[in-house]
Biotite code that builds the C-alpha atoms (Angstrom):
import biotite.structure as struc

atoms = struc.array([
    struc.Atom([-17.003, -5.765, -17.504], chain_id="A", res_id=1, res_name="MET", atom_name="CA", element="C"),
    struc.Atom([-13.390, -5.903, -18.383], chain_id="A", res_id=2, res_name="PRO", atom_name="CA", element="C"),
    struc.Atom([-11.114, -3.916, -16.146], chain_id="A", res_id=3, res_name="ALA", atom_name="CA", element="C"),
    struc.Atom([-8.722, -1.182, -17.600], chain_id="A", res_id=4, res_name="PRO", atom_name="CA", element="C"),
    struc.Atom([-5.055, -2.940, -18.547], chain_id="A", res_id=5, res_name="GLY", atom_name="CA", element="C"),
    struc.Atom([-6.647, -6.231, -17.443], chain_id="A", res_id=6, res_name="GLY", atom_name="CA", element="C"),
    struc.Atom([-8.043, -7.656, -20.835], chain_id="A", res_id=7, res_name="ALA", atom_name="CA", element="C"),
    struc.Atom([-5.403, -9.261, -21.790], chain_id="A", res_id=8, res_name="ARG", atom_name="CA", element="C"),
    struc.Atom([-5.906, -11.893, -18.331], chain_id="A", res_id=9, res_name="TRP", atom_name="CA", element="C"),
    struc.Atom([-9.256, -11.489, -18.839], chain_id="A", res_id=10, res_name="GLY", atom_name="CA", element="C"),
    struc.Atom([-10.104, -9.705, -15.535], chain_id="A", res_id=11, res_name="MET", atom_name="CA", element="C"),
    struc.Atom([-13.476, -8.683, -14.559], chain_id="A", res_id=12, res_name="LYS", atom_name="CA", element="C"),
    struc.Atom([-14.323, -6.337, -12.013], chain_id="A", res_id=13, res_name="LEU", atom_name="CA", element="C"),
    struc.Atom([-17.875, -6.871, -10.068], chain_id="A", res_id=14, res_name="ARG", atom_name="CA", element="C"),
    struc.Atom([-19.194, -6.482, -6.680], chain_id="A", res_id=15, res_name="ALA", atom_name="CA", element="C"),
    struc.Atom([-18.670, -8.685, -4.078], chain_id="A", res_id=16, res_name="ALA", atom_name="CA", element="C"),
    struc.Atom([-21.545, -11.224, -3.317], chain_id="A", res_id=17, res_name="VAL", atom_name="CA", element="C"),
    struc.Atom([-22.418, -12.955, 0.121], chain_id="A", res_id=18, res_name="LEU", atom_name="CA", element="C"),
    struc.Atom([-20.441, -16.202, 0.292], chain_id="A", res_id=19, res_name="GLY", atom_name="CA", element="C"),
    struc.Atom([-17.020, -15.159, -0.587], chain_id="A", res_id=20, res_name="GLU", atom_name="CA", element="C"),
    struc.Atom([-15.728, -13.836, 2.457], chain_id="A", res_id=21, res_name="GLN", atom_name="CA", element="C"),
    struc.Atom([-13.525, -16.831, 3.239], chain_id="A", res_id=22, res_name="GLU", atom_name="CA", element="C"),
    struc.Atom([-11.923, -16.465, -0.283], chain_id="A", res_id=23, res_name="ALA", atom_name="CA", element="C"),
    struc.Atom([-11.463, -12.778, 0.460], chain_id="A", res_id=24, res_name="LEU", atom_name="CA", element="C"),
    struc.Atom([-10.032, -13.183, 4.341], chain_id="A", res_id=25, res_name="SER", atom_name="CA", element="C"),
    struc.Atom([-7.610, -15.760, 2.539], chain_id="A", res_id=26, res_name="ARG", atom_name="CA", element="C"),
    struc.Atom([-6.718, -13.332, 0.142], chain_id="A", res_id=27, res_name="ILE", atom_name="CA", element="C"),
    struc.Atom([-6.001, -10.464, 2.641], chain_id="A", res_id=28, res_name="ALA", atom_name="CA", element="C"),
    struc.Atom([-4.276, -12.645, 4.949], chain_id="A", res_id=29, res_name="TYR", atom_name="CA", element="C"),
    struc.Atom([-2.065, -14.173, 2.063], chain_id="A", res_id=30, res_name="GLU", atom_name="CA", element="C"),
    struc.Atom([-1.416, -10.512, 0.639], chain_id="A", res_id=31, res_name="ALA", atom_name="CA", element="C"),
    struc.Atom([-0.373, -9.193, 4.226], chain_id="A", res_id=32, res_name="LYS", atom_name="CA", element="C"),
    struc.Atom([1.978, -12.091, 4.564], chain_id="A", res_id=33, res_name="ALA", atom_name="CA", element="C"),
    struc.Atom([3.801, -11.011, 1.259], chain_id="A", res_id=34, res_name="VAL", atom_name="CA", element="C"),
    struc.Atom([5.220, -8.071, 3.590], chain_id="A", res_id=35, res_name="TRP", atom_name="CA", element="C"),
    struc.Atom([7.532, -10.486, 5.677], chain_id="A", res_id=36, res_name="GLY", atom_name="CA", element="C"),
    struc.Atom([5.320, -10.115, 8.721], chain_id="A", res_id=37, res_name="TYR", atom_name="CA", element="C"),
    struc.Atom([5.675, -13.127, 11.123], chain_id="A", res_id=38, res_name="SER", atom_name="CA", element="C"),
    struc.Atom([2.749, -15.607, 11.624], chain_id="A", res_id=39, res_name="ARG", atom_name="CA", element="C"),
    struc.Atom([2.432, -14.400, 14.905], chain_id="A", res_id=40, res_name="LYS", atom_name="CA", element="C"),
    struc.Atom([2.030, -11.008, 14.163], chain_id="A", res_id=41, res_name="GLN", atom_name="CA", element="C"),
    struc.Atom([-0.596, -11.885, 10.956], chain_id="A", res_id=42, res_name="LEU", atom_name="CA", element="C"),
    struc.Atom([-2.557, -14.339, 13.521], chain_id="A", res_id=43, res_name="ASP", atom_name="CA", element="C"),
    struc.Atom([-2.932, -10.994, 15.754], chain_id="A", res_id=44, res_name="ARG", atom_name="CA", element="C"),
    struc.Atom([-4.413, -9.019, 12.812], chain_id="A", res_id=45, res_name="TRP", atom_name="CA", element="C"),
    struc.Atom([-6.341, -11.759, 11.756], chain_id="A", res_id=46, res_name="ARG", atom_name="CA", element="C"),
    struc.Atom([-9.769, -10.232, 12.866], chain_id="A", res_id=47, res_name="ALA", atom_name="CA", element="C"),
    struc.Atom([-9.090, -7.291, 10.938], chain_id="A", res_id=48, res_name="ASP", atom_name="CA", element="C"),
    struc.Atom([-8.076, -9.330, 7.765], chain_id="A", res_id=49, res_name="LEU", atom_name="CA", element="C"),
    struc.Atom([-11.251, -11.386, 8.003], chain_id="A", res_id=50, res_name="THR", atom_name="CA", element="C"),
    struc.Atom([-13.907, -10.101, 5.806], chain_id="A", res_id=51, res_name="ILE", atom_name="CA", element="C"),
    struc.Atom([-17.475, -10.710, 7.307], chain_id="A", res_id=52, res_name="CYS", atom_name="CA", element="C"),
    struc.Atom([-20.832, -10.955, 5.908], chain_id="A", res_id=53, res_name="ALA", atom_name="CA", element="C"),
    struc.Atom([-22.168, -7.705, 7.676], chain_id="A", res_id=54, res_name="GLU", atom_name="CA", element="C"),
    struc.Atom([-19.071, -5.930, 5.748], chain_id="A", res_id=55, res_name="SER", atom_name="CA", element="C"),
    struc.Atom([-20.083, -7.177, 2.462], chain_id="A", res_id=56, res_name="LEU", atom_name="CA", element="C"),
    struc.Atom([-23.614, -5.939, 3.287], chain_id="A", res_id=57, res_name="ARG", atom_name="CA", element="C"),
    struc.Atom([-22.855, -2.314, 4.753], chain_id="A", res_id=58, res_name="THR", atom_name="CA", element="C"),
    struc.Atom([-19.391, -1.741, 2.610], chain_id="A", res_id=59, res_name="ALA", atom_name="CA", element="C"),
    struc.Atom([-19.087, -1.572, -1.204], chain_id="A", res_id=60, res_name="PRO", atom_name="CA", element="C"),
    struc.Atom([-16.872, -4.038, -2.215], chain_id="A", res_id=61, res_name="THR", atom_name="CA", element="C"),
    struc.Atom([-15.204, -4.689, -5.777], chain_id="A", res_id=62, res_name="LEU", atom_name="CA", element="C"),
    struc.Atom([-13.790, -7.988, -6.685], chain_id="A", res_id=63, res_name="VAL", atom_name="CA", element="C"),
    struc.Atom([-11.243, -8.721, -9.540], chain_id="A", res_id=64, res_name="ALA", atom_name="CA", element="C"),
    struc.Atom([-11.636, -12.263, -11.171], chain_id="A", res_id=65, res_name="GLU", atom_name="CA", element="C"),
    struc.Atom([-9.662, -13.605, -13.427], chain_id="A", res_id=66, res_name="ILE", atom_name="CA", element="C"),
    struc.Atom([-10.871, -16.916, -15.224], chain_id="A", res_id=67, res_name="ASP", atom_name="CA", element="C"),
    struc.Atom([-13.762, -16.938, -12.974], chain_id="A", res_id=68, res_name="GLY", atom_name="CA", element="C"),
    struc.Atom([-11.129, -16.950, -9.846], chain_id="A", res_id=69, res_name="ARG", atom_name="CA", element="C"),
    struc.Atom([-11.399, -14.201, -7.240], chain_id="A", res_id=70, res_name="VAL", atom_name="CA", element="C"),
    struc.Atom([-8.088, -12.807, -7.385], chain_id="A", res_id=71, res_name="VAL", atom_name="CA", element="C"),
    struc.Atom([-8.239, -9.260, -5.390], chain_id="A", res_id=72, res_name="GLY", atom_name="CA", element="C"),
    struc.Atom([-10.646, -7.387, -3.638], chain_id="A", res_id=73, res_name="PHE", atom_name="CA", element="C"),
    struc.Atom([-11.356, -3.378, -2.480], chain_id="A", res_id=74, res_name="CYS", atom_name="CA", element="C"),
    struc.Atom([-13.780, -2.377, 0.236], chain_id="A", res_id=75, res_name="GLN", atom_name="CA", element="C"),
    struc.Atom([-15.048, 1.388, 0.842], chain_id="A", res_id=76, res_name="ILE", atom_name="CA", element="C"),
    struc.Atom([-15.837, 2.051, 4.533], chain_id="A", res_id=77, res_name="ARG", atom_name="CA", element="C"),
    struc.Atom([-18.738, 4.731, 4.024], chain_id="A", res_id=78, res_name="ALA", atom_name="CA", element="C"),
    struc.Atom([-19.829, 4.745, 7.324], chain_id="A", res_id=79, res_name="ASP", atom_name="CA", element="C"),
    struc.Atom([-17.401, 6.888, 8.680], chain_id="A", res_id=80, res_name="ALA", atom_name="CA", element="C"),
    struc.Atom([-17.318, 10.987, 8.277], chain_id="A", res_id=81, res_name="LEU", atom_name="CA", element="C"),
    struc.Atom([-15.108, 10.518, 5.251], chain_id="A", res_id=82, res_name="ALA", atom_name="CA", element="C"),
    struc.Atom([-14.950, 7.656, 3.150], chain_id="A", res_id=83, res_name="PRO", atom_name="CA", element="C"),
    struc.Atom([-11.971, 5.486, 3.809], chain_id="A", res_id=84, res_name="GLU", atom_name="CA", element="C"),
    struc.Atom([-10.406, 2.519, 1.977], chain_id="A", res_id=85, res_name="LEU", atom_name="CA", element="C"),
    struc.Atom([-10.876, -0.255, 4.243], chain_id="A", res_id=86, res_name="GLY", atom_name="CA", element="C"),
    struc.Atom([-9.305, -3.066, 2.272], chain_id="A", res_id=87, res_name="HIS", atom_name="CA", element="C"),
    struc.Atom([-7.422, -3.436, -1.112], chain_id="A", res_id=88, res_name="LEU", atom_name="CA", element="C"),
    struc.Atom([-5.622, -6.932, -1.159], chain_id="A", res_id=89, res_name="PHE", atom_name="CA", element="C"),
    struc.Atom([-4.294, -8.846, -4.253], chain_id="A", res_id=90, res_name="VAL", atom_name="CA", element="C"),
    struc.Atom([-3.702, -12.499, -4.144], chain_id="A", res_id=91, res_name="ASP", atom_name="CA", element="C"),
    struc.Atom([0.244, -12.671, -4.522], chain_id="A", res_id=92, res_name="PRO", atom_name="CA", element="C"),
    struc.Atom([0.077, -14.673, -7.525], chain_id="A", res_id=93, res_name="ARG", atom_name="CA", element="C"),
    struc.Atom([-1.430, -11.882, -9.230], chain_id="A", res_id=94, res_name="HIS", atom_name="CA", element="C"),
    struc.Atom([0.371, -9.093, -7.901], chain_id="A", res_id=95, res_name="MET", atom_name="CA", element="C"),
    struc.Atom([1.805, -6.609, -10.494], chain_id="A", res_id=96, res_name="ARG", atom_name="CA", element="C"),
    struc.Atom([-0.449, -7.403, -12.842], chain_id="A", res_id=97, res_name="MET", atom_name="CA", element="C"),
    struc.Atom([-2.550, -4.393, -12.500], chain_id="A", res_id=98, res_name="GLY", atom_name="CA", element="C"),
    struc.Atom([-5.375, -5.591, -10.515], chain_id="A", res_id=99, res_name="VAL", atom_name="CA", element="C"),
    struc.Atom([-4.963, -3.584, -7.457], chain_id="A", res_id=100, res_name="GLY", atom_name="CA", element="C"),
    struc.Atom([-4.635, -0.400, -9.896], chain_id="A", res_id=101, res_name="ARG", atom_name="CA", element="C"),
    struc.Atom([-7.815, -1.383, -11.544], chain_id="A", res_id=102, res_name="ALA", atom_name="CA", element="C"),
    struc.Atom([-9.830, -2.174, -8.305], chain_id="A", res_id=103, res_name="LEU", atom_name="CA", element="C"),
    struc.Atom([-8.793, 1.194, -6.948], chain_id="A", res_id=104, res_name="LEU", atom_name="CA", element="C"),
    struc.Atom([-9.894, 2.989, -9.985], chain_id="A", res_id=105, res_name="ARG", atom_name="CA", element="C"),
    struc.Atom([-12.785, 1.356, -10.621], chain_id="A", res_id=106, res_name="GLN", atom_name="CA", element="C"),
    struc.Atom([-13.520, 2.301, -6.671], chain_id="A", res_id=107, res_name="ALA", atom_name="CA", element="C"),
    struc.Atom([-12.643, 6.076, -6.994], chain_id="A", res_id=108, res_name="LEU", atom_name="CA", element="C"),
    struc.Atom([-14.659, 6.481, -10.246], chain_id="A", res_id=109, res_name="GLU", atom_name="CA", element="C"),
    struc.Atom([-17.694, 5.154, -8.439], chain_id="A", res_id=110, res_name="ARG", atom_name="CA", element="C"),
    struc.Atom([-17.033, 7.636, -5.530], chain_id="A", res_id=111, res_name="LEU", atom_name="CA", element="C"),
    struc.Atom([-16.481, 10.400, -7.883], chain_id="A", res_id=112, res_name="ALA", atom_name="CA", element="C"),
    struc.Atom([-19.954, 9.600, -9.410], chain_id="A", res_id=113, res_name="ALA", atom_name="CA", element="C"),
    struc.Atom([-21.752, 9.731, -5.941], chain_id="A", res_id=114, res_name="ALA", atom_name="CA", element="C"),
    struc.Atom([-19.977, 13.075, -5.354], chain_id="A", res_id=115, res_name="GLY", atom_name="CA", element="C"),
    struc.Atom([-17.060, 12.152, -3.047], chain_id="A", res_id=116, res_name="VAL", atom_name="CA", element="C"),
    struc.Atom([-13.807, 14.281, -3.770], chain_id="A", res_id=117, res_name="ASP", atom_name="CA", element="C"),
    struc.Atom([-11.515, 12.398, -1.638], chain_id="A", res_id=118, res_name="GLU", atom_name="CA", element="C"),
    struc.Atom([-10.784, 8.890, 0.057], chain_id="A", res_id=119, res_name="VAL", atom_name="CA", element="C"),
    struc.Atom([-8.879, 8.260, 3.069], chain_id="A", res_id=120, res_name="ALA", atom_name="CA", element="C"),
    struc.Atom([-6.186, 5.591, 3.238], chain_id="A", res_id=121, res_name="ILE", atom_name="CA", element="C"),
    struc.Atom([-4.386, 4.156, 6.517], chain_id="A", res_id=122, res_name="ASP", atom_name="CA", element="C"),
    struc.Atom([-2.006, 2.440, 4.687], chain_id="A", res_id=123, res_name="ALA", atom_name="CA", element="C"),
    struc.Atom([0.663, -0.384, 5.692], chain_id="A", res_id=124, res_name="ASP", atom_name="CA", element="C"),
    struc.Atom([4.126, 1.308, 5.293], chain_id="A", res_id=125, res_name="PRO", atom_name="CA", element="C"),
    struc.Atom([4.901, -1.487, 2.422], chain_id="A", res_id=126, res_name="HIS", atom_name="CA", element="C"),
    struc.Atom([2.168, 0.058, 0.237], chain_id="A", res_id=127, res_name="ALA", atom_name="CA", element="C"),
    struc.Atom([2.656, 3.537, 0.330], chain_id="A", res_id=128, res_name="GLU", atom_name="CA", element="C"),
    struc.Atom([4.684, 3.569, -2.939], chain_id="A", res_id=129, res_name="GLY", atom_name="CA", element="C"),
    struc.Atom([1.544, 1.769, -4.736], chain_id="A", res_id=130, res_name="PHE", atom_name="CA", element="C"),
    struc.Atom([-0.459, 4.934, -3.252], chain_id="A", res_id=131, res_name="TYR", atom_name="CA", element="C"),
    struc.Atom([1.678, 7.380, -4.078], chain_id="A", res_id=132, res_name="ALA", atom_name="CA", element="C"),
    struc.Atom([2.096, 6.283, -7.629], chain_id="A", res_id=133, res_name="ALA", atom_name="CA", element="C"),
    struc.Atom([-1.435, 6.756, -7.983], chain_id="A", res_id=134, res_name="LEU", atom_name="CA", element="C"),
    struc.Atom([-1.674, 10.215, -6.755], chain_id="A", res_id=135, res_name="GLY", atom_name="CA", element="C"),
    struc.Atom([-2.119, 9.884, -2.932], chain_id="A", res_id=136, res_name="ALA", atom_name="CA", element="C"),
    struc.Atom([-0.619, 12.513, -0.817], chain_id="A", res_id=137, res_name="ARG", atom_name="CA", element="C"),
    struc.Atom([0.867, 11.719, 2.761], chain_id="A", res_id=138, res_name="ARG", atom_name="CA", element="C"),
    struc.Atom([-1.118, 13.790, 5.380], chain_id="A", res_id=139, res_name="VAL", atom_name="CA", element="C"),
    struc.Atom([0.168, 11.941, 8.662], chain_id="A", res_id=140, res_name="GLY", atom_name="CA", element="C"),
    struc.Atom([1.233, 9.319, 10.154], chain_id="A", res_id=141, res_name="VAL", atom_name="CA", element="C"),
    struc.Atom([0.022, 6.732, 12.866], chain_id="A", res_id=142, res_name="LEU", atom_name="CA", element="C"),
    struc.Atom([2.487, 5.055, 15.520], chain_id="A", res_id=143, res_name="ALA", atom_name="CA", element="C"),
    struc.Atom([2.082, 1.448, 14.901], chain_id="A", res_id=144, res_name="ALA", atom_name="CA", element="C"),
    struc.Atom([4.629, -0.621, 16.582], chain_id="A", res_id=145, res_name="PRO", atom_name="CA", element="C"),
    struc.Atom([4.750, -4.554, 16.281], chain_id="A", res_id=146, res_name="ILE", atom_name="CA", element="C"),
    struc.Atom([7.313, -6.663, 17.858], chain_id="A", res_id=147, res_name="GLU", atom_name="CA", element="C"),
    struc.Atom([10.650, -5.992, 16.273], chain_id="A", res_id=148, res_name="GLY", atom_name="CA", element="C"),
    struc.Atom([9.466, -2.796, 14.690], chain_id="A", res_id=149, res_name="GLU", atom_name="CA", element="C"),
    struc.Atom([8.982, -0.573, 17.537], chain_id="A", res_id=150, res_name="ARG", atom_name="CA", element="C"),
    struc.Atom([9.286, 2.617, 15.241], chain_id="A", res_id=151, res_name="LEU", atom_name="CA", element="C"),
    struc.Atom([6.911, 1.192, 12.847], chain_id="A", res_id=152, res_name="ARG", atom_name="CA", element="C"),
    struc.Atom([4.153, 3.662, 11.829], chain_id="A", res_id=153, res_name="ALA", atom_name="CA", element="C"),
    struc.Atom([1.299, 3.646, 8.903], chain_id="A", res_id=154, res_name="ARG", atom_name="CA", element="C"),
    struc.Atom([1.083, 6.652, 6.670], chain_id="A", res_id=155, res_name="PRO", atom_name="CA", element="C"),
    struc.Atom([-2.111, 8.362, 6.491], chain_id="A", res_id=156, res_name="GLN", atom_name="CA", element="C"),
    struc.Atom([-2.917, 9.103, 3.040], chain_id="A", res_id=157, res_name="LEU", atom_name="CA", element="C"),
    struc.Atom([-5.562, 11.205, 0.936], chain_id="A", res_id=158, res_name="ARG", atom_name="CA", element="C"),
    struc.Atom([-6.671, 10.257, -2.701], chain_id="A", res_id=159, res_name="LEU", atom_name="CA", element="C"),
    struc.Atom([-8.578, 12.434, -4.763], chain_id="A", res_id=160, res_name="ARG", atom_name="CA", element="C"),
    struc.Atom([-11.100, 10.621, -6.579], chain_id="A", res_id=161, res_name="THR", atom_name="CA", element="C"),
    struc.Atom([-11.724, 13.027, -9.629], chain_id="A", res_id=162, res_name="ALA", atom_name="CA", element="C"),
    struc.Atom([-9.911, 13.022, -12.944], chain_id="A", res_id=163, res_name="ALA", atom_name="CA", element="C"),
    struc.Atom([-7.861, 15.687, -11.688], chain_id="A", res_id=164, res_name="ASP", atom_name="CA", element="C"),
    struc.Atom([-5.575, 13.435, -9.718], chain_id="A", res_id=165, res_name="ARG", atom_name="CA", element="C"),
    struc.Atom([-1.902, 12.434, -11.146], chain_id="A", res_id=166, res_name="ARG", atom_name="CA", element="C"),
    struc.Atom([-2.051, 11.018, -14.283], chain_id="A", res_id=167, res_name="PRO", atom_name="CA", element="C"),
    struc.Atom([-1.125, 7.615, -14.768], chain_id="A", res_id=168, res_name="GLU", atom_name="CA", element="C"),
    struc.Atom([2.547, 6.810, -15.699], chain_id="A", res_id=169, res_name="PRO", atom_name="CA", element="C"),
])
């Protein structure tokens, strides 16, 4: 199915399939690196940025494809008390093209259809503006110091799944 705003690139959204873990993990690592984190720090996060077969079996995961190549993905953790956005990463060569927005919108639509009102987001500090532009609101912060940034904190956000969230700009 063509993604909203993605037709000009031939973008399609679909469910992830087993066997795509390596490609998804590469995208997560490379996308996180865009924010200027050190290689040492990225390696500390490697386990969190690695998508395993089990997560594809248990967590709804959407991928975006352009010309048959996976360029982004979104994974929802539904095993918590409230659904949480586990991952949303876009290949750096396809950032700012509507891929992340299309993935998140599709995930929100699916959650809304399942009767879920809201999704939690434990955001990277650099990504808060993206989520805020889609209507997410900050409900707290979580201290997340790293080497060289002892005051770093991750915004804790909530995003409504229903159509009454902030309209797109």
